[in-house]
N, C-alpha and C positions, 0 to 999 in steps of 0.2 A: 504494500500500500504506500502511496506517495502522500506524505504528511508535512504540512507546514506548521511550525510553532511560532506564535506571535507573542513577544514579550521582550523584556530586557535581556541583553547578552553582553559579555565582555566586549569593549572596555568599560561598560557601565557596571556599577557595583551593586552589591546588596543581595538579599535573599531571593528575590525574584530571578535574578540572573543565575544564581546557583541552582535554583529549582529547574529552570529551563535547560541548563547544561546537563543536569543529571537525567532529566526526562529524555532529552535528545539521545544521550548515550544508551539508555534503556531501550528505546524504540529502535535504534540502529542495531542493537544486539539481537533484536527479535526479527531482523531481516527486512525492516521497512526502510524506504528511502525518505530521509528526513532533512528538512531545510528550516532555517531560522530566519524570521523577519524581525528585526529589531528597530530601535529608534535612532534616528540621526539627531533628534532633539527630543528628550523626554520632557523636560520642563524649560520654559524660558528662564533666563538667569534671574530676572527680578522675582519671579514666582518661587523659584527654588530657594532663594535667600529668604523669602518671606515665610514659606511654609516648612522648608526643610533647611534650617540654618547650619548645614554641614559645610565642610571645606570644599568639597568637590562632588560631582556626580560620577566620577570615574574611579575605578578600582586601583588602589595603589599596591595591591598584593603582588608578591613575587611568584607565589604558587597559584596558578590559575588553570581553569579548563578553557583553553582558547579554542573555540569552534568556529567553523565558517558560518558567517551570517550576512544577511543583507540589511544594512541600516537604511530603511526606507521611510519610516513613519516620523513625521514631525507632528507632535501632539497638537499644535495650534495652527497648522497650515493645511487647509482642506485640499490643496492641490496634491500634497503628498498622499492623502488618503485615496484619491482617485488613481494615482500612480501605483499605489500598493494593490488596489483592486485589479488594475490592468496587469500587473505582474502575476497575480493569482490566476486571472483568466487565461493568460498566455501559458502558464506552466501547468494548469489543470490538475492540481492535487486532488486526491479523493477527499481529503479532510484538512480543515484549518483549525488548529487548537489555540485558543486565546487564553493567556494568563490575565485574569481580570481581578483588580484589587481596589480600584477607587473610581468614583464618577468622573474625575478629571479626564480620564481617557475614554469616556463614554461616547462623545461626539465622533472621535476617530474610529473606534471599534464599531460603533453602531452603523456608521456609514459604510465601512468596508463590508460588514456582514450583510447589510441590506443589498448592496450592489452585487455581491457574490451570490446571494440567494436568487436575485432577479435574473441574472444573466449567465449563471453557470450551474452545473450539477454538483458542485462541491458542497460538502456538509460542514457545519460549524459546531464546535464544542467550546464552551467556556469552562475553564477551571476557575471557579469563583472562590477566591480567598475571602473576600468580603462582598456582600451585596449592599449592606448599609455601612458606610465608613465609620471609623472610630471618631474622627472629628467631623461633625455633621454641619452641613449648610442646609437648613430645613426647607427653604423655598426652592432651592436649585437642585439638590441631590435627587429627589424623587423623579423629577422630569428627566434628568440625564440618565438615571438608572433605568427607567422604563424604555428610553430610546436604545440603550445598549443591549438590553435583554430580550426585547420583544421578538426579534427575528431569529434568535439563536435556535438551532435544532436540538441541542442536547447540552446538559450541564453536568459537571462533576462538582459535588460539594464535599467538604472535608470535615463537617461537623453538623450536629443537629441544629445549632444556632444559625448556620448559613442556610441550611435546608429550610428552616422556618422563614427566614428573610426572603429567600428565593420565591417560595410559594405565596408570599404576600404580594409580590410583584407579578409573578407568572403562576397563577393557581394551577394551571394545567401543564406546567413545565415537565419535560422528560428529563430525568436526572438519575445519576447513580451516586451513592454516598461512599466515598473511599477516604480513609484517614490520610493525613499528611504523612508522606514517607520520611524515613530517617535521613538526615542530611549527612550522607556519606562522603561529601566532598572534602571534609576537614580531616586531616591526618593527625596522628599522634607522634610528636617528635620529642616529648618530654616525659620522664618519670615524675611521680609526685615530688620526689626529693629534688630533682633538677629544677622543676618549676618553682617550687617554694624557695629554693636557694636564689634563683634569678629574681624573684619578686621580694626577696628579703623577708620571708615568712619562716618562722621556726617549723621544723619538721613535725613537731608534736602539736601544733596549733589546730584548733577547730576552725575550718574556713567555709564561709558562705559566699556563694557567687551570685551576683546580679549581672546579667550579660545582655548586651544589645543596645539599640538606640534607646535613649531616655526620653520618653514622651509622657505627657500627663496621665494618660489612661493606664500606664504601666505601674503606677502606684508606688514608685520607689520611696516616696516620703513615708509611707506606712512601714516599709521595711526598716528604714532609718529610725523611725519612732519605736519600733519593736526592739531594737538592739539594746537599749538600756535595761529592759526587762530581762532579756536573755543574760546580760552581763551580771545581773544580780545572782544568777545561778551557776554560771560557768564563763570562762574566758573564751571569746570567739573573735574572729577577724572577718570583717565584711569586705569583700573584693567587688568593686563596681567597675565594670569594663564596658565602655560604650560611648558613642558620641551623643552629645546632648542636643535633642531637638525640642527641648523645653528650656526654660530659664535656668541655667546652671547655678546662678547666684543664690537662688532660694534654697537649693539643696545644700550648698556649701554653708549657708547661714544656719540651716537646721543642724547640720553636723557640728558647727561651732557652738550653737546654743546648747546642745545636749552634751558638749564636751567629749565628742566621739572621735576626734582626730587620731588618737593612738590606736584605735580599733578598726579604722577604715583605710583601705588603699583605693584611691580613685584614679582610674585611667580614663580620662575624659577625651576619648579619641576613637576614630574608626579603627576597628581591630582587623588587620589584614589576615588573609586566610592562613598563612603560615604561623601566626601567633595565637590563633583561636585555641589550639590545644594547650598552650601555656597556661591559660586561665582555667580551663576545665581540669587539667591535670593537678593544678594546685588546690582545687576545691573538693570539699567533701560532699556538698549538696548545692543544688541550684534552686534559687527562690524566685518565683514569679508572683509578686503581690498585686496582680493586675486588678484594675477597677472594672474594665470591660475587655472583651476579647471575642474572637470567633474560634480560631485555633492559633497555635504558636509554633513557629519554626524553632524557637529556642528550646522547647522541650525535645524536639527531634534532634537538635545538636547534642543536648545532654544525653539522650539515649545512645547516640553515636559513640559517646565516651563511657557509656554504662554508669552515668551519674544519676542518682535519685533526684527527684524534683518535689519541692513544696510549692503548691500553687493555690489560687483562689477558685471558688466555685462559680466562675463566670464563663459564659459562652460554651465553647467546646473543650475547654481545658480539662475538666474532670473526666471527660470521655477517654482520655489516654493515660490516666493515672490509676494504678491499682493500689488502693489505700493500704498502707502498711507494707507494701511489697516493692513498688517502684517509687513511692513517695507518699505525700500526704496532701489532703485538700482542706482548706480553711475558708471561712466566710470572707468576702471582700471587705476591705476597710476596717477589719477587726484586728487591731494591733495586738491585743492580748492573746487572741487565738493564734495569730501568726507566731508570736514569741513562744507560745506553748508548743506549737508544732516543731519549731526549730530545736527547742530543748528536748522534746520527745525523740526526735531523730537522733540526736547525739547520744542520748541514753541507750537507744536501741542499736546504735551503729555496730557495736562489737558482737551483737547477738543475732542480727538479721543480715543475711547475705543479699543486700540490695542489688549488687551488680549481677548476681546470678539470676534473680528475678527479672531484671531489665533485659538481660541477654535473651531470655526466653520470650518475654513479652513483646520485644521490638520486632520479632520476626514477622508479625502481621503488618508492619508498616514498611512494606517493600515497594520499590519502584516498579517491579514486575506486576504487582497487583494493580497499581495505578494505570500503567500502560495497557494492561488487559482490559480494564474498564473503559478506557478511551476507545480502543478498537471495537469492543462489544457494543459501544453506544451507536455505532453507525452500521453495524452488520445485522 
């Protein structure tokens, strides 16, 4: 089968590009002809700086999956949308798979899907990370979302939360629910001892990891507020690794107010691929104190390294945690419950083989399963 994947790809950075690369490799391994259509401009510079105050849209990593791709789509230039359609029409793939995660791309995606549906026999599949975005624009998002979704032939949803949102906009939508696969792109270059030595952490310390972009909905402030409660019972170190897409100052002020500087290591920067394993190797447990969510690639990075996860009961996060085996689930915004779960984990750490449970559990989160669902969607 000839398949086009539409989404971000190297040199653009982030989890979407990683996801597209891993899916590309899986489909290729199954004997399909696969091509990637990426963005020549994902966001205009002024909007990127406004919404995503990172340093760059490009991946600084040394270790990459560099795949052949066509950078055709300009998110704000309709001419590029028509050129992308003409490329699809000329190449005549059996299927175009779109990675969809926010309404900003709805005009481009919706236009390409509509033209493809009207003038070709090519089928469309959306892998919907989110249907309703984390940061909402109430008057605009519903209109853009309806435009993007209405002509799509089939959907892949990765959690019950996204399924519910999809059916709100497309009650008769054809879909399959397949969980987010494990992010196998990240390698392990460090032992725990090596990682802690490099990060200047004692080998016998108890280490908590918060990883990934810092955005308001991810609730990092609740984890920081929980730390003094934990410290009353045991000494721990909190490792925060990720670029701030929220006001960094307010988090630093909270750390200072609570006198937590000796107990926190803050790496406020984008973590390149080759360094991801450093932070996970150093950690005992990964904590996601999210206020809202659909699913999370962070959990699937943690599972890649066989690290247990403490997360909140929002969106699809509880669906991928086995309580007491691969991690723990707590109510959102509940600082006391979060602190208690962290303490409970460390008390149980020597008696429960979390890594073994994770190794067994994560087998269901395979790229082969996802690729099979995509192929079955149009057969």
